[in-house]
N, C-alpha and C positions, 0 to 999 in steps of 0.2 A: 504495499500502500503506500502509496506517493506520502510523503512525512509533510509536504508543503501542501498536501490534497484540502479538500472544505470540510471531510470527515472525519481525517485524522487532527484539524485544530480543532473539532468539534467533539472532539475526542474519540471516536469511535474506535472500539477495539476486535479485532477480527485476527487472532494472531495468527494460523493458519490456514485461515479462509473459509470460516462457514455459511457465509457470504459472498466472497469476493469469488470463491470459485464452486463451490455447493449450490448456494442458491441462486448463481448466476447460470449454471450449466442446467439445474432443475428445473428452472423456469423457459429456459431455453428448448428443452426436452416438452415443455409443455407446447409450448406455441408448436414446436415438431410435430407432435404427435396429435394434435389438434388439426392442420391442417393435413397432414400424412391419411391421417383416418386409421379405422381397426383394420386388423388381418381379415381373411376371408374365412368365415366360420366365427370370429370372435362373439359376436352376438346373432343370438337365434330371432326367430322371425317377430316374435311377440316383445325381443328388447332385450330378452335377459341375459346375463353375459354365459358364454360357454368355457368353461375351461380349457386352456389348451396346457398341457402338462408339460414341464420341462424335459428336456430330452437324457440327460444325466446327471443325476442329484451327485455322489460322488466326486466327479468332476466338479463341478457346482461349489460343493463345499471346500475343496483344495481351491479356489478360487478366491473364495473367501480370506482362507488361512493367508494364504498371499497378501491379501490388500493387506488384512493386518498386521501382520507383520512389517510391512512396506509402511504403514503408518507410522511406525516407532522412529522411520527418518524423515517422514515427514513432516510432524508434527515440533519432534524436537530441533530439525534440523530449520526449523523457522524462528531459531535464535540466532542462525548465521556466524555461529561462533561458538565454540566451546568452551575455549578459556578464558576462566572468571565469569562462567555462566553455568557453574557446576550445581548452584541451588534449583535455579531456576527448569537447566533440563533433566533432572532427577522431580521435580516440582510436573512441568508437561508429559514423561514420561508415566507417573503415576495414574494422572486424571487421566488421560489418554485410555489407560489400560481398565480403571474402574468404572469408565463409563459405556464403552465399550463390552463389557463382559455384564454388565449391568443391563443392555441393552437385549444380549442374548437370551438372558437371564427372564427380563419380565415378557419378551417375546413370548417365550416358551410357556411362562405359569395361563397367561393372556390367551393363548390360541389353544392352551387346553380344556381351561375353562369355557370358551367359546365355542369350540369346534370337537369337544372332545376326545384330542390329541394332540398332540407338540406337530406343527408344520415347521418342519426342517426348514423349508424353503424359505417363510416365513422369519423366523431361528436368522438365519444368513442374513434377511437384509435386517433383522435387530440388532445384528449386533453392527453391521455397516451403519444404522442409523443412530447408535452409539456414538462409534466415530467422527461421523459428522456432526451432531450435535456439540462434542465439545471441542473439538477443533476449535471455534472462535475464541473462547474464552480459558482454557488450558494454562493458560500461565495466569490468570485473574481469583481463580475459585478452587477454591479446598478439596480438599478428598470426598468429604461428605457432601458437599454438592454437585461433584462429581458423578458420582454414584446417583441422585437424586435426578439429574439432568439424564443419565442413559436410561435408569428406567421408566421417565418418562417417554423419551424420546421410540424406545422399544415396543410401545400399547400406541405410540403415536403414528408410526410407521401402518401398523395393521389399519388403522381404522383410514387412515389416508388412502392407502390401497384400495380398502372396500370404497368411499368414496366418490375416487377418479376412478372405477370400474362402473357404478352406477351411474357417473356423471358420461359413459362411454365415450369415454377415452382412454385408449388401448395403448400400455404400458408395459409391454412385456417383462421386463425384470424389475419394475417398482422402481427405474430414476427418478420418478418426479415424486415421489413417497418420499425415499432413500435422503435422493441430493436436496429437493426442492424443498417439503416441507419441514422435514430436519436441517437443513440450512439456515432456515428461516427462523426454526425456533433456536436453534444453537448462539443464534445472533442476538436475538430479545433473550435469552438465559443469561446471557453476561449481563445485563442490567438488572436481573433478579439475584443473580448470585456470587455477582463478582464481591470478593471479603474485604474491600475498602467502600466503595461506592456502589454499591449492588442495593437494588430498592428493598430487599427483605432482609437487608444488612442494616444500613445507614436509615432506609423510610425515607432516602430519596429519590424521589421519580426523574431525576436530570439525565443519568448515565442510559437509562430504562429507556428514555425518549430520543436518544439519539442514536441507542443500537434500533428501534423501530423506525428511526427517518429512515436511518442508513441502509438496512436490508429491503424497505419497501423500496427505495428508490434504487435500489440495484435488483431488485426483482424485480420489478417493471421495465425497467431497458435493458434486461433480459427478454425479457418477455415479448414485447412491442418489436425490439429491432429482428429477433429471429422471427417472429411472425410475418413482419411482415419481407423478409427476403424469402422465407419458405413461401410467402404468397406468390411471390414475383417468381419463383424458379417454377412453381407448380403452373403457372399461368403462361411459362416463356416453353422451359425444358422439359419439365415433368418431374414431378418425383418419389414416381411408383412404376414399380415395371410390371410390363401387360397381365391381365387375370388370366392369361392362360399360363401363364408364366407361376405367377404366383399359386394357381390351384396344383401344380406338379409338381412347383417346387425351385427354388434357383439353382441348385444343385441339379438336378436333373435338365432344367434347359440350358444351361450355361459348361456343366460338363458333361451331361448324358449317366449321370447313377443320382440314381434315387436313394437320398439317407434317410429321410423320416417319412411316417404318413402323414399324409394331409387332411386338413377338414374343409370339406363340396362348400 
């Protein structure tokens, strides 16, 4: 973040990018998904969503662990230097781990009570939601707050997925819920849980309002700009493959090999 920028001057805290990276990308994904439209077979004739299951759950879980591991370079690396920053790096690492673990745990509990079984795909998203939500404030919240933020993110991601699905916005991997919704939440969570001047600690709403304004501007800019670009592409070069190719699958159309079963 530009130290001379208007958000930085106002005191906006986005340490490793809940807003600048995740909310930005998540709301861009929302705009793109709206313009692109749902996959064939995603919604039934009556409008109800039709579940299109993942193709390889173990591979998805491995991907989650790779991301999880990488986040311990991503967040601590945002200190931009190890010498003289050992205490801060330790705090960032601890908060990153606690929030992500709490996100996975709360998703496990929530899906068990809501659906009668643990949804492993949502647990993966819950871990990522915890990581996303703590990214903005991992340098300014304490360990207990990191756990609370992660617990909230793990439930929020599942609720967001359901709401987005009901809006008939097809988001196959939950990018909008994980990155957009929880990136937004992570930025405002700083204003609530920051140890020194967070609303819940100091009673002062100044930081909370700065965080809310900052992430709102970022989300709106990302959504509007992406929507306009995608709409222009749709009206000119197009943004989807032909229906016939979508029916048989891109692998079959491009390489002559069928990889997965497809919905008609």
